LOVEXMAR-120695 format. One record per residue: x, y negated, z of N, C-alpha, C, O, CB in turn. Coordinates in steps of 0.1 Angstrom, whole numbers, padded with zeros to 4 digits, always signed. Glycine has a CB too. Example, Ala and Ser with C-alpha at 12.3 -4.5 7.8 and 13.67 -1.06 7.14 Angstrom:
% residues 2
+0132+0057+0078+0123+0045+0078+0132+0033+0078+0142+0033+0085+0113+0045+0090;+0128+0022+0071+0137+0011+0071+0129+0000+0079+0134-0011+0080+0141+0006+0057;
This chain:
% residues 70
+0359+0256+0946+0355+0248+0932+0364+0234+0938+0368+0232+0949+0333+0246+0929;+0366+0224+0923+0367+0214+0933+0354+0208+0926+0347+0214+0918+0382+0204+0936;+0351+0191+0931+0344+0182+0930+0346+0172+0933+0349+0168+0944+0337+0184+0933;+0343+0163+0919+0356+0153+0917+0339+0141+0924+0328+0141+0919+0368+0151+0892;+0344+0132+0937+0334+0125+0940+0330+0110+0944+0340+0107+0952+0333+0131+0947;+0325+0102+0944+0327+0091+0952+0323+0089+0964+0311+0088+0965+0322+0082+0947;+0329+0089+0975+0318+0076+0996+0302+0072+0988+0297+0069+0977+0331+0045+1003;+0301+0074+0993+0285+0070+0988+0282+0067+1008+0272+0070+1014+0272+0089+0977;+0286+0066+1010+0281+0071+1035+0290+0081+1045+0293+0093+1043+0261+0085+1038;+0293+0075+1053+0306+0082+1059+0291+0077+1071+0282+0068+1072+0329+0074+1059;+0296+0092+1077+0288+0101+1087+0293+0107+1096+0303+0114+1093+0281+0110+1081;+0289+0106+1111+0300+0111+1119+0308+0130+1118+0318+0133+1125+0294+0108+1133;+0303+0139+1111+0307+0154+1106+0305+0152+1094+0310+0162+1088+0299+0166+1111;+0300+0142+1086+0294+0143+1069+0295+0136+1059+0287+0127+1059+0282+0144+1067;+0300+0136+1052+0300+0126+1040+0286+0126+1027+0280+0135+1021+0316+0131+1031;+0286+0114+1026+0270+0116+1012+0281+0117+0999+0292+0112+1003+0253+0095+1009;+0282+0120+0989+0287+0116+0978+0279+0119+0970+0270+0127+0971+0298+0118+0974;+0289+0109+0957+0277+0110+0940+0286+0117+0930+0296+0111+0925+0270+0091+0931;+0283+0129+0927+0291+0138+0924+0294+0134+0914+0284+0129+0908+0289+0149+0926;+0305+0133+0907+0313+0125+0899+0310+0131+0881+0312+0122+0873+0329+0127+0907;+0307+0143+0875+0303+0156+0867+0287+0153+0870+0282+0148+0860+0310+0172+0874;+0280+0154+0879+0263+0155+0872+0256+0132+0878+0244+0128+0876+0249+0176+0886;+0264+0128+0883+0260+0118+0889+0246+0120+0909+0242+0112+0917+0252+0110+0873;+0245+0133+0909+0239+0139+0922+0246+0141+0935+0256+0147+0939+0234+0151+0918;+0239+0136+0939+0238+0129+0955+0240+0141+0964+0230+0145+0970+0222+0122+0959;+0253+0149+0968+0258+0156+0979+0259+0153+0988+0266+0143+0989+0266+0159+0978;+0255+0161+1004+0262+0156+1013+0271+0175+1020+0269+0187+1022+0250+0145+1025;+0282+0164+1019+0293+0172+1020+0291+0171+1037+0286+0161+1043+0309+0165+1011;+0300+0189+1050+0299+0183+1059+0315+0190+1063+0316+0202+1063+0285+0185+1065;+0327+0180+1068+0344+0181+1069+0336+0174+1085+0328+0165+1088+0359+0169+1055;+0347+0184+1094+0356+0169+1103+0366+0158+1104+0372+0150+1112+0362+0171+1109;+0363+0163+1086+0372+0148+1087+0365+0137+1083+0373+0129+1078+0384+0146+1078;+0354+0133+1084+0344+0123+1071+0348+0109+1077+0346+0100+1069+0323+0126+1069;+0353+0104+1091+0357+0103+1100+0368+0084+1092+0365+0072+1092+0363+0119+1106;+0382+0093+1086+0391+0097+1080+0387+0084+1055+0394+0079+1046+0387+0121+1085;+0371+0087+1059+0370+0082+1045+0362+0069+1043+0356+0066+1053+0364+0093+1036;+0359+0060+1031+0354+0046+1034+0341+0047+1022+0340+0057+1013+0368+0031+1030;+0336+0040+1023+0325+0038+1009+0337+0038+1000+0349+0035+1001+0312+0021+1007;+0329+0042+0992+0336+0034+0975+0348+0039+0973+0354+0036+0962+0339+0016+0975;+0358+0052+0985+0366+0064+0980+0363+0065+0972+0353+0060+0968+0366+0075+0983;+0375+0076+0963+0369+0084+0951+0378+0095+0961+0386+0090+0968+0373+0082+0929;+0376+0109+0962+0377+0119+0963+0371+0134+0954+0361+0136+0947+0374+0117+0974;+0389+0144+0961+0383+0155+0957+0382+0159+0965+0388+0156+0975+0386+0163+0949;+0371+0172+0964+0361+0185+0976+0363+0194+0969+0362+0195+0957+0344+0185+0981;+0371+0207+0986+0374+0219+0976+0367+0228+0983+0371+0230+0994+0391+0224+0973;+0357+0232+0979+0347+0240+0987+0347+0253+0980+0354+0255+0970+0332+0234+0987;+0337+0265+0985+0340+0281+0977+0328+0277+0971+0324+0288+0969+0341+0299+0986;+0318+0269+0966+0310+0273+0956+0296+0275+0955+0287+0278+0947+0314+0282+0952;+0297+0273+0969+0274+0278+0973+0271+0262+0979+0275+0257+0990+0268+0298+0993;+0263+0258+0971+0257+0247+0972+0238+0253+0981+0232+0261+0975+0258+0240+0953;+0232+0249+0992+0221+0246+0993+0209+0240+0984+0211+0228+0982+0224+0241+1001;+0203+0241+0981+0191+0240+0977+0178+0226+0979+0169+0220+0973+0188+0251+0981;+0186+0226+0991+0178+0212+0996+0181+0203+0986+0186+0206+0976+0182+0206+1010;+0176+0186+0992+0175+0177+0989+0184+0167+1001+0178+0166+1011+0162+0176+0986;+0195+0162+1000+0201+0161+0986+0214+0176+0990+0219+0176+1002+0208+0141+0982;+0216+0185+0982+0223+0198+0979+0230+0192+0994+0232+0182+1001+0233+0201+0962;+0233+0207+0996+0250+0202+1009+0257+0215+1012+0254+0224+1019+0246+0195+1029;+0269+0213+1004+0283+0222+1001+0294+0215+1022+0295+0204+1027+0294+0211+0976;+0297+0221+1025+0311+0221+1035+0321+0224+1026+0322+0234+1018+0311+0232+1048;+0327+0218+1028+0340+0216+1026+0359+0222+1028+0367+0216+1035+0336+0209+1031;+0361+0229+1022+0371+0232+1025+0383+0223+1030+0389+0222+1041+0373+0237+1016;+0385+0218+1020+0399+0206+1020+0386+0192+1011+0375+0194+1006+0421+0213+1005;+0395+0181+1014+0390+0167+1012+0403+0163+1008+0412+0168+1015+0384+0159+1025;+0406+0155+1001+0418+0146+0999+0407+0133+0989+0397+0134+0982+0436+0157+0988;+0418+0120+0996+0415+0110+0988+0417+0105+0974+0430+0104+0973+0417+0104+0992;+0413+0102+0964+0421+0100+0947+0422+0089+0943+0430+0084+0935+0416+0105+0935;+0415+0088+0948+0421+0066+0952+0408+0059+0964+0397+0064+0967+0417+0052+0930;+0414+0048+0968+0404+0041+0980+0398+0032+0975+0399+0028+0963+0411+0034+0993;+0392+0027+0982+0385+0019+0978+0390-0001+0983+0386-0012+0981+0371+0027+0985;+0400+0007+0989+0404-0012+0992+0412-0017+0984+0415-0028+0984+0412-0018+1005;
């Protein structure tokens, strides 16, 4: 699945993003979190599995910056 989202928070091994289609915050587990900045628009490829936690969590297969914050 592909999620288009805006980065809201960058952590050591995860990103908190706002899904642009649902306006829901989602925690994205990734080893590449530090490559992104708050405000970046990203495309996140993941296997479709999302936890029912708050916020929901996914594990990224690949993340690409679509539009930078700066």
